[in-house]
C-alpha positions, 0 to 999 in steps of 0.5 A: 842966183848962186849955184855949186858945182863940183867935178869929184875923180879918183884923186882930185876934186874942182868946185866952182862957185858960180853966180847967174852961171859965171864963175866967182871963186874956184877951189881944187883939192887932192880929194876923191873917192880914192880916199875913201877905198882906202879908209874904207868908209864914205865919211872920209870924202864927205868930211872933206867935200863938205870943208870944201862947200863951207870954205868957198862959201865963207871966203865969199860971204853967201849963205847956204840957203843963197844957193839955187842948186849943187850939182856934182859929177864924177866919182861921186856916183861910185860905190866909194863916193856921196852915192852910187847911181847906176851907169847910163847906156849908150848912145847918150845924148844931153838930152837923156843925161838931163832926164837922168839926174839923181839926188843925194841928201845928207844933213850931217854934212851937207845943207843942200840937196846934191844933185848928181849927174850918172856916169856912162857904161857901153852895156845895156842894164839887161846885160849880164856881164861874164869872162866871156864878154867883159871885154866889151864893158866900158864905162866912165864917171866925169868924163861925160860932162867933159864931153859935152862940154867940148862939143858946146864950143867946138863946131866941127864935132857936130858933123857926121863923122867919127870923132875920138876924144881922148880923155886923160886921167887916172884912168884914161878913157877914149870916147867915139862921139857922131852927130854930138852923141856919145856913141862908145867908149873904151876904158884904160888904166893909166894914171893911177898906174903911175901912181902905184908905181911911183909910191910902191915900187922899187922904181921910186927913186927913177919917176918924178910926177910932172916931169918935163917930156923928153919925146927920144925916151917917149918913143922908146918906151912905146918901141919897147913895149911893142917889142919886149911887152909890158913886163919887160919894158917896166923892168928896163926901168930898173935897169937904167938906173942901175947901169946908166947915168939917165936922169929921171926925167928920161926915165919917166918919159920912157915909162909913160911911154910904156903906160900910155903907149897900151892905152895908144895900142887898146885904141888901135885894137878897139877901133881900127879901121879908122876912116880918113875922115875921122878926127881925134881930140885931146882936151889940153890938160898940159903935159898929157895931150902932148904925149897922146899926140906924139905917140899916136904919129908914132903908132901911124894913126893917119888921121888928124889930130886937135889938142882942145883948150877949154875958154879962159878960166873954164874947164870942158867939165864946167862947159858941160855943166853949164849946158846941162843947166840949159838943157834942164 
């Protein structure tokens, strides 16, 4: 039995071809809802996503008719995705998620019906958002499936205590979990802000994608954020370019301290006081996981912090998809 699962975010898409629930091929592309948003047309995403579908099937000599099911998660359920699907409200269990799968069909691009996994929000459907209560609104699309994947293989997350899961990405979300249920979310702007500064500001020549991490400069960026505020700390990257011999690696780490230090500050403001029994889990996404671990310790968060790696050859989103299929 063949199936396809894809997780498509703001700027990246990961596509898995499975046979009997085991991955036999995997594709990744710099494709996401941002492409549709910039172009002002969903067809941009549809065309590129359809190309990935046909490519992975052709590479493995699998006919579209051999697919039993196709599932998608992430920003494909947003206004600039394949089809907008309403967020589900917290609290969210795996059972609740499985009962609320959406559907999408478009014979012009895809031969199969696509099952769409909805995102999650922290407000009820009838909640009226105003300028007075907007700060209480948080939402995510795609990260919810990663959370349930992580819960499936990490036994200590099922106990009766608060677990906070940091989910770095274009937007960094922090989820509060209790007894395997997603209870609350804190949503922030992060990776996309770095990209905007890198691509569209005078700081472009000072920054480097994927630069090695310099902890000293990371901590300095966080310290300057706390002392001088965002705008002044940000300007100091330009000052370093003009008046110092610091290399791009140092300046990039400094900027990461500013941007992600803001995420840590928001976490403390939103969830304090933290119980001594609480725990923080950061899915292993390379340098970003270590950036948050350093900044959390620097901010004097005195609870256990773990970096969790998915099973070999898998991802947390894929593990979550497997759990969802079993639940369905």
